[in-house]
N, C-alpha and C positions, 0 to 999 in steps of 0.2 A: 575421515568423511563422519563416521559416528563420532557423537559427543559422549564422556562420561557423565554420570550424573551428577558431579558436583561439578563440572561445567555445564551443563542444562541449568544447574539451579542458580549460577552466576548470570547466565543468559536469561533466565525467569526475574531476577531482581532488574537486568537492566530494561526487559519489558515490562515490569511493573513501574519503574521510572517513567518509561515513553508513555505508558495509558494516562500518567497525569498530567505529561502536557496535553494530549486531547483534552481532558477534563478541565483542563486551564483554556485552551481555545475554544471549549462551548461556551466559557463566559462571556464571551466576546461577540459583540454585535456586527461586526464585520464591515456593515456598511458605511460605505465612507473612508475606511482604511488603505492605506497602499498595502501589495504585499510584501513589501520592502519594511513596514512598520508591523506587520505580523511576524517576519522573519526575525526583526532585532528583538521583540517581545520573547519570543520562542529562544534565541540565542539565550539571553537574560535569565531567562527560566532556568533552561537546562545546566547553564554554569554555575549562577549565584543561588539559586532554590533547593536544585537538586542535586548539585557537587558533581556533574557527570559533563561528557564532554559531548558535542553537537559531531557524530561520526562524520557526517557529508564535506564538513569544511576541510580541504585540504585535498579531499579524495578526486583524482583525477583533476588537480587544479581547479577547483570548485570553491567559492567562496562563501557559500553562505548555508546556515542550518538546516534550511529546508528547501524542496521544490514545490513553487506554486503554481497550479495547472487550472486555469482558469477558460469555463465553457468548451471551445472548441480546441482547447490545449491538452492534448492524451496524457502527457506525462514532460518531465525533466524541464517545465516553467523557469525560469530564473528570477527572482525576487525584483521589484523595482518601484521606486518611488512615484513612475508615472502610471503604474498599472493600479488603477483605482476598483475596488469593489463596489459594484453596483447592486441596487435593488433587483431582484429576480435574476441576478447571476448564481451559477454553482463553480465552488474551486474546490480544488482536493489538495490538501498538505502532505507530502511524504516528508517523513521525518525519520531518521536513525540518530540513536542515543549509544555512546558508549559509557560503561561502567566496568570496573575489575576488569578493562582489557578485553570483555566481552560484548558485542553491538546487538542491538536490536530494531528492528527495523518495521515503521508500519505508515499507514495513511488511512485519510479518512476523505470523503468528498463531502463538503458542506453546502448547506441551502442558504443563500445570502436572501433574506429578508423573504418577498414576495415571490416565489418561482414559479413559473408556469407547469401546469399539472402535466406534459409531457416532460419537462425537467425533472420533475418531483419522481415521475415514475422511473425515467430512464437512472437514475441516482437507488432508488429503491431495488431494482430488478438487478443493478450490479452490486448490491451488498448482498443480496442473497444469493447470486451467482457465487460470490466468494466463499457463501459457507456451503454452499453444494460441493465445491471443491474441496474444504476443511473436512465435512464431515465424512468423506470416503477414505481419509488418513489412517490408516493402520497397519502393523507389520502383515506383509504377504501380499498386501495390495500394489500396485503398479503406478509412477509416476504420470501414464497415461490415462489411468482412470481420474486423476484430478480434471485433467484436462478437459476429457471428455466431458463430465458434469456441469464444468461451467459451459463450455460452449454447447452444451445440448439444452442449459436453460437458458441463455441467451438468447440462441435461435427461437425456442420457443415461445418467448416474449418480443420477435419481432427486431431485435438486435445481432450485431455482429462483435466478434470478438479480434482485436489487435494481435497481429500474429508476430510483430516484429519484435515484444518485449516481454520478458518472461519472469517467472519467480527465480528466486535460487538460495544454494546452499549459504549460512551465515554462519559466523563464531568470532573469532579472532580475526577476519577479514570482513569484510561488507559482502562481498561477494566469493563465495565459493562454491564447489560442485555442489550438486548438480543443479541442473538447468530445470526448471517446473514451467513446461508449457500450459498456457490455459486452454489449449483446443487438441483435437486431437482423439485417437483411436481409444477405447478401451482393452485393457489388459495388453497394453505395449508399454516400453521403454522401463526403465529400473525397479526392480522389486525393493519396496519401503521397508526399512530395518529399525528397530527399537534404536534410538540414540542419533537418529537424522535429524537435524532442523533446518529446516529451509523455509521461504517465503513464498506465499500465495497470494497474487496481488495482479487480479484481470482488470484489464483496461476494457471497458465497455463501449462501443458508438452507436451513435442513434441512426447513423446512414450506414456507408460502406465501411468495412473494416482497415482501408489503405490509409496510411499517415506517410508524412513526408517532415523533414526537419529544415527549422529555419535559419537563415542565417548567421544568427549566434552560435551554432553550433551545437545547441542544447535544446531548444524548444520543440518538442515535437506536436504537430497539428494533424487534426483530421483532412484529408483533399476534399472534402465536401465541404467543410465549413461547419457541419453539424457537431453537436454535442457529444462528448465523451465525459465518463466518470471512472471512478477508480476507487478500489478498496485492495486495504492490505494489512495482514497479520502475520508474522512470526511465528512458525510452529513446531513442535516436535513430536517426533513419533516415538508413542510410549509402549509399555508391554501390551496395553489393551486397546490403545489407539492412539488418541492424542490428545495435547498440551498446546492451548493457545496462551504464547509466552506473554502475548500484547495485549491479552483481553481486556478491556474498558470497564470501569463498573457497571454501565448500562448496558453490558452487554451479558451480564451473567446468566440472566434468564434464557439467552438465546441457544447455550448450550446444553 
């Protein structure tokens, strides 16, 4: 379950490359683009520029380089030529990248054009909630501490946390033990150890926490039609705390 230092170094390289993908996305206006156009640009960038592999392609028979989850889509949104990003939307792009046989996983919710104050606030609180979870990671802490920190912050701000989906261990495989819940009680769950690597990826809803899966078998939406946001990083437990393996350049001041 734990990774050796040399394995974490390889994962950090995958994470560094994945951060570059988001830096690339940051430069796109997004308005008027289809989510399939974004997928194709990301696929090409990973393969041709970064000389890496989009790890989601072929995973569970999934055919694309990313998930694109817009507005009330909670997660696992499938790119489509008919899914056009409009001014005022929020959209999460969830991307995995493999290099040297190790996978990094990260996501970011983008504001498309002039987003309402309510949408902006949801995205801001979701991002801050993810960091609340990251900041409790250290040897000796419990996985339940992560979920408690995230859920407490979300609830304090009037939001709910999706319970059906969670973070996960990661390495040579996209999904490894343990599961990392984004809700729960402190001082419960597995004790974190140096060398553990996993994702923290809360999905925060404007309304109820309940979700449902659409007929395509992939797309998960809020049951009340309200907005949902998500952010994700891959992290490693270090001797003294935590290393964010997918940290993006604009986030350096955050930690």
